Every structure is written in C-alpha cells, then in structure tokens.
C-alpha positions in Angstrom: -16.8 -23.6 15.9 -14.6 -22.1 13.4 -14.8 -18.1 12.8 -12.4 -16.8 9.7 -11.7 -13.0 9.8 -10.8 -12.3 6.0 -9.4 -8.4 6.6 -6.5 -6.1 5.5 -3.8 -5.1 7.9 -3.6 -2.0 7.2 -7.8 -1.5 7.7 -8.2 0.8 10.3 -12.0 -1.3 10.9 -10.3 -4.9 10.6 -8.8 -3.7 14.3 -12.1 -2.3 15.3 -14.0 -5.1 14.3 -11.3 -7.4 16.3 -12.0 -5.8 19.5 -15.9 -6.3 18.5 -15.7 -9.6 17.4 -13.5 -10.4 21.2 -16.5 -9.2 22.9 -19.7 -10.8 21.0 -17.7 -13.6 22.3 -17.1 -12.8 25.7 -20.6 -12.6 25.5 -21.7 -15.6 24.5 -23.6 -17.8 26.8 -21.8 -20.7 27.0 -21.5 -24.2 25.5 -25.2 -23.5 24.0 -23.4 -20.8 21.8 -21.7 -23.4 19.4 -24.4 -26.5 20.1 -25.0 -28.1 17.0 -22.4 -26.4 15.0 -20.3 -27.7 12.5 -16.6 -26.5 11.4 -16.2 -25.2 7.9 -15.2 -27.5 5.8 -12.3 -24.8 4.3 -11.0 -26.5 1.5 -7.9 -25.1 -0.4 -7.3 -23.8 3.0 -4.1 -24.8 5.5 -5.3 -27.0 8.2 -4.8 -24.8 12.0 -2.5 -26.4 14.1 -2.9 -27.6 17.1 -3.1 -24.8 20.1 -2.3 -25.3 23.6 -2.9 -22.3 26.4 -4.4 -22.2 30.1 -8.3 -23.0 30.8 -10.3 -19.5 31.0 -13.3 -18.6 33.5 -16.4 -18.4 31.6 -17.3 -15.2 29.6 -13.7 -14.9 29.0 -12.2 -15.3 25.5 -8.6 -17.2 25.7 -6.1 -14.5 24.5 -4.7 -15.4 20.9 -7.8 -17.0 19.3 -10.0 -19.9 21.2 -12.3 -19.3 22.8 -13.3 -21.2 26.3 -15.9 -23.6 24.6 -14.2 -24.4 21.4 -14.2 -21.0 19.4 -11.3 -21.1 16.9 -10.5 -17.7 15.2 -8.3 -17.5 12.4 -7.3 -14.5 9.9 -7.7 -14.6 6.3 -5.4 -12.0 4.3 -7.8 -9.3 1.8 -6.0 -6.6 0.2 -7.9 -3.3 -0.1 -5.1 -1.4 -1.3 -3.0 -4.1 -3.5 -1.3 -1.0 -5.2 0.4 0.6 -2.7 4.3 0.9 -3.0 7.8 -0.9 -1.6 9.1 0.5 0.7 5.9 2.6 2.1 5.5 6.9 1.7 3.9 8.5 4.3 0.2 8.6 4.2 -0.4 12.6 3.8 0.7 12.5 0.5 -2.2 9.5 -0.3 -4.8 12.1 0.9 -3.5 14.4 -1.5 -4.0 12.5 -4.3 -7.5 13.5 -6.5 -7.8 9.7 -7.3 -7.3 8.6 -4.0 -9.2 11.7 -1.7 -12.3 11.1 -4.7 -12.0 7.5 -3.5 -11.7 8.0 0.1 -15.1 10.3 -0.2 -16.9 7.6 -2.0 -16.6 5.4 1.5 -17.3 7.8 4.0 -20.5 10.1 1.8 -21.2 13.8 3.3 -17.7 13.6 5.5 -14.3 14.8 4.1 -11.5 12.5 4.5 -10.2 14.4 7.1 -13.5 14.1 9.2 -13.5 10.3 8.4 -10.5 9.8 10.0 -12.0 12.3 13.0 -14.7 9.8 13.2 -12.7 6.6 12.9 -10.2 7.5 15.5 -13.3 8.8 17.7 -15.2 4.8 17.2 -11.0 3.3 17.8 -10.8 5.0 21.5 -14.3 4.1 21.9 -12.9 0.3 22.1 -10.3 0.9 24.2 -7.8 1.5 21.3 -5.4 3.9 21.5 -4.3 6.5 23.2 -3.0 7.3 20.2 -4.5 6.2 16.9 -3.9 6.8 13.7 -1.6 5.2 10.4 1.3 6.7 9.2 2.6 5.3 6.2 0.5 3.8 3.1 2.6 0.0 3.2 1.8 -2.9 1.1 0.4 -5.3 3.6 1.8 -8.5 1.7 4.7 -9.4 4.1 2.3 -8.7 6.9 -0.4 -11.1 6.1 2.6 -13.5 5.1 3.8 -13.4 8.4 0.0 -14.2 9.8 0.5 -17.3 7.5 3.1 -18.4 8.6 2.0 -17.7 12.6 -0.4 -20.1 11.9 1.1 -22.9 10.4 4.0 -23.0 12.9 1.9 -22.0 15.9 -1.5 -22.1 15.1 -4.5 -20.1 16.0 -3.0 -18.6 19.4 0.0 -17.3 18.0 -1.5 -16.3 14.5 -4.0 -13.9 17.0 -1.7 -12.6 18.9 0.7 -11.4 15.9 -2.0 -9.9 14.3 -2.6 -7.6 17.2 0.7 -6.8 17.4 0.5 -5.4 14.2 -2.3 -3.6 14.5 -1.4 -1.6 17.1 2.3 -1.1 15.2 0.3 0.3 12.4 -2.4 1.8 13.9 -1.3 2.7 17.4 2.7 3.1 17.0 2.4 4.6 13.6 5.3 2.0 12.3 5.2 0.6 8.8 4.1 -3.0 8.9 5.4 -3.3 5.2 9.1 -3.4 6.6 10.3 -6.9 7.7 12.5 -5.4 10.5 9.1 -4.6 12.0 7.3 -7.6 11.3 10.0 -10.0 13.1 10.0 -7.6 15.9 6.3 -8.0 16.6 6.9 -11.4 15.7 9.3 -12.1 18.5 7.4 -9.7 21.4 4.5 -12.7 20.2 6.7 -15.7 20.7 7.4 -16.4 17.2 11.3 -16.1 17.3 11.5 -18.4 13.5 9.1 -15.2 11.6 12.3 -13.1 10.5 14.5 -15.6 8.8 11.5 -17.3 7.4 10.3 -13.5 6.3 13.5 -13.0 4.8 13.6 -16.2 2.7 10.0 -15.4 0.8 8.2 -18.3 2.7 4.3 -18.0 2.3 4.0 -15.9 -0.5 2.4 -18.3 -3.2 -0.1 -19.3 -0.5 -1.2 -15.6 0.4 -1.7 -15.0 -3.0 -3.6 -17.8 -3.3 -5.8 -17.4 -0.2 -5.8 -13.4 -1.6 -7.9 -15.1 -5.3 -9.8 -17.8 -2.4 -11.2 -14.8 -1.0 -12.2 -13.1 -4.2 -13.6 -16.1 -5.6 -15.8 -16.4 -2.5 -16.8 -13.1 -2.3 -15.4 -11.7 0.0 -15.6 -8.0 -0.5 -15.3 -6.0 2.7 -12.8 -5.2 5.6 -12.9 -7.7 8.1 -15.8 -10.1 7.1 -16.4 -12.3 9.3 -17.4 -16.2 7.7 -18.9 -18.7 9.4 -19.8 -22.3 8.4 -20.4 -20.7 4.9 -22.4 -17.7 6.4 -21.2 -14.5 6.0 -21.3 -11.1 7.8 -19.4 -8.2 6.6 -18.0 -4.7 8.0 -17.3 -4.3 12.1 -20.5 -4.9 13.0 -21.5 -3.6 16.6 -21.0 -6.5 19.9 -24.2 -7.8 19.6 -24.7 -8.4 16.0 -21.7 -10.8 15.7 -23.5 -12.4 18.1 -26.3 -13.0 17.3 -24.9 -14.0 14.0 -22.7 -16.5 15.4 -25.2 -17.8 17.4 -27.5 -18.1 14.2 -24.2 -19.6 12.3 -22.8 -22.2 14.7 -26.1 -24.1 14.5 -25.8 -24.9 10.3 -24.3 -28.0 9.2 -21.9 -27.6 6.3 -22.1 -30.4 3.4 -18.4 -30.8 2.8 -17.0 -30.9 -0.6 -14.3 -32.3 -2.0 -11.0 -29.7 -2.0 -10.8 -30.4 -5.7 -14.0 -29.8 -6.8 -13.9 -26.8 -4.5 -10.9 -24.7 -6.2 -12.5 -26.1 -9.3 -15.4 -24.1 -8.2 -13.5 -21.3 -6.9 -11.4 -21.3 -10.7 -15.1 -21.3 -12.6 -15.8 -17.9 -9.6 -13.1 -16.2 -11.2 -13.7 -16.9 -14.4 -17.0 -15.1 -14.1 -15.6 -12.2 -12.2 -13.3 -12.1 -15.5 -10.2 -12.8 -14.2 -8.8 -15.6 -15.8 -5.1 -15.4 -14.5 -6.6 -15.6 -11.1 -8.4 -18.7 -12.2 -5.0 -20.0 -13.7 -3.6 -19.9 -10.3 -6.4 -22.2 -8.6 -6.0 -24.4 -10.9 -2.9 -25.0 -11.0 -2.6 -27.2 -8.7 -5.2 -29.5 -10.0 -3.0 -30.2 -13.0 -1.3 -33.0 -11.2 -3.9 -35.5 -10.5 -6.3 -34.0 -12.9 -4.9 -32.7 -15.9 -7.2 -34.9 -18.1 -9.9 -33.7 -17.1 -12.4 -32.4 -19.5 -13.8 -30.1 -17.4 -10.5 -28.7 -16.2 -8.6 -28.7 -19.6 -12.1 -26.6 -20.6 -11.4 -24.5 -17.6 -8.2 -23.8 -18.4 -8.3 -23.3 -22.1 -10.8 -20.6 -21.3 -8.6 -19.0 -19.1 -5.6 -19.0 -21.4 -8.0 -17.5 -24.1 -9.8 -14.7 -21.8 -5.7 -13.7 -21.0 -3.8 -14.2 -24.6 -1.9 -17.1 -24.3 -3.6 -18.5 -27.6 -0.9 -20.5 -27.8 -2.1 -22.6 -24.9 -5.3 -22.0 -25.8 -5.1 -23.6 -29.1 -2.7 -26.9 -27.5 -5.4 -27.5 -24.4 -8.8 -27.0 -27.5 -6.8 -28.7 -30.3 -6.5 -32.0 -27.6 -10.2 -31.6 -26.4 -11.5 -31.6 -30.1 -9.7 -34.8 -30.8 -10.7 -36.6 -27.9 -14.1 -35.9 -28.6 -14.8 -34.5 -32.2 -18.8 -33.9 -31.3 -17.6 -31.6 -28.7 -19.5 -27.9 -29.9 -18.4 -25.6 -27.7 -14.7 -26.6 -27.7 -14.6 -26.5 -31.6 -16.5 -22.9 -31.6 -13.2 -22.1 -29.2 -10.9 -23.6 -30.7 -12.0 -21.3 -34.1 -11.8 -18.1 -32.4 -8.4 -18.8 -31.1 -7.4 -19.9 -34.4 -8.9 -16.4 -35.7 -7.6 -14.4 -33.7 -4.0 -16.1 -34.4 -4.3 -14.9 -37.7 -5.5 -18.5 -39.4 -8.7 -17.6 -41.5 -8.7 -20.9 -43.0 -7.8 -23.3 -40.4 -10.1 -21.1 -37.9 -13.2 -21.3 -40.6 -13.8 -24.8 -41.2 -14.0 -24.9 -37.3 -16.3 -22.3 -36.7 -18.5 -24.2 -39.3 -18.5 -27.5 -37.8 -19.0 -25.5 -34.9 -22.6 -23.8 -36.0 -23.7 -26.9 -38.2 -23.8 -28.9 -34.4 -24.7 -26.0 -32.2 -27.2 -23.5 -34.8 -26.9 -21.2 -31.6 -23.9 -20.5 -32.0 -24.1 -19.5 -36.1 
C-alpha cells in the first residue's frame, strides 16, 4: 500500500500529522491491514526508487517511510504560502500584517493568532515534538519541496522521509530558515543524502515540483496535510485512530489504472474548471510530442490560450481545428470570439454566424 502525504513543510499540522500517521501505522495489526490493497496508479508522479533497510519487529514503523508489512509513505508538495518572500522574513512581521491577521483568525475562529500558536504548540508537545516549538521565519518552501523530490528520486521513500523529518525539525524546533540552500544541504547531509547541495544549487527538480503542485490542485488537494491512499483522501492531521481506520478502509480498495496521458489530460481539464488556464497548459505541455494532433488536446489547449489571453496561439490552434473539421461548431464559436477579441470584427462575424447556424444554442 502506498501512502501519499500532500503537505507544506511550513505547516505545523504537517509535522503533527506525520507523528500521528506514524502512530497509526504502528497500531495496524499486521498483514491484514494491507491485504487486498492495491498500489495507487500514480499517473503523472515520479516512480519511487527501490528501498533497502533492516527488517522491523511487528508493530514498529520502519525509519524513513516503509511499514514492516510493505506500506510505503511518500511526500508530495502543497503550497499554503506561495508568495512567501525569498529571502525569508521574520514571522513576527507577518503576524503584524492586518491581512495576515484576518486570515489567521479565519483558520481558528474564536482565537487570536497568538492564542492559536499556543494551542498548536501544546498539541505539538503532546505528540512529542520539541522541547522548543515554533517557526521563526516566514520561509518560501519551494526549495524544500525540491529537496524532498530529489531525495525520493535518488534515495527512495526511506531517504525522503528522513529528509522530511529533518526539514520539519529544522523549521519548527530549531527555528531555522528552510528557504536557505545551505540549511537544506545540511539537513540532507545528516540524512545521508550528500549530493543534495549540488543538485539544489543547480536548480534540479524546479519544474517537477511546480508541476506536482498543479497535480495536487487538479486532484482537489486543498488542505495540509492530506493523506491519499488508493484514490481516497483524508484531510487534516487527524488523530491516530481515525488515520488507522482510514488506512484499513482504503487498503481494501482497488484502483482502476488509467494511462498516464489520459490522467494528465483529465488533470488539465480540472485546472481549466478551476480557472487556472496557465496551470492547464503546464500539464498539457508533455502531451504535445505524441498527442499534438489529437483534437481533444488541441481544443483544450486552445481554450486555455483563449482564457489566458494568448490570442495568437488560440487562433492558430482553432484555425487548424476548423480546417480539419469545418462542422465543429464549438471550434468555430471560439475562433469567432478569439477574432473578435483581436479586433477582427468582420472575420469574427462570419465564424459566429456559422456556429449559430450549426448549433442554435450558441445564438
């Protein structure tokens, strides 16, 4: 069984949720917990590397991501604060910002941000996190997510989980800025991932992490942390008993595998529905090589170009669709609207009239 943790590394609940997941895994009663389960299809995700490690005693969770009965835990990126500055700024400045204050109050109704921080620190202490607790910096987590991606690629889930533990501890317990490459390189080195510093400095995994953030958005991930198993999601840092029950239920499900290109297309459609045309284009880009002549791919790209005001590209795509199938009334409609936005009223009118004739509902 494969467990995905979609979380932001600057989210306190991600660290609390990690501890609670570890307790839930330790409570699972042997092989029956995963009996009948199927590994999630994982279309669009990097494959995990083979893992080593020593056998564990029953009831223990293997260090770094693998349960003794074959459960694999992998981390995926989620961004709560994508506008966080680089370099980082002290968190106390954020707490003085009226806009941030209102957002933080909405996260914990009835509590001031300071009171909520105390509440979270007490919960963290109860989970054995500390003794000191609390982030000092408002760090941008993009590079930390790059490190996690690289840790899995080069060392597997065991290394990735060890790096995740180090990053979370550095940020919340040691008060370090995890937006700094030297801090991340030190965390990785302590986890046995010596190559990390050079890879991070070279910009490795920048595109992959940005794409995975979009994949999570397309899949409806909206909370840090969210645990996903066999297509089922559990949002929030739930208590160990709730997590264990979720894992038992999800383990028995079978996920129908879908070709990676179809999954990617569906994710692009989801982003269009969420009014993120640039994100949709990002996920569509790898399909152009093998499927650039597929009408569905071209139409979705044309819609995304139109929605993002890339009218020249929209026009080129739509003219190709209309030329190959003059009876496609929707392509004509969108082409007419594109030409109209370009200020070509006469050309637009001709296509709009034809579209309305073929499909009166477009009138």
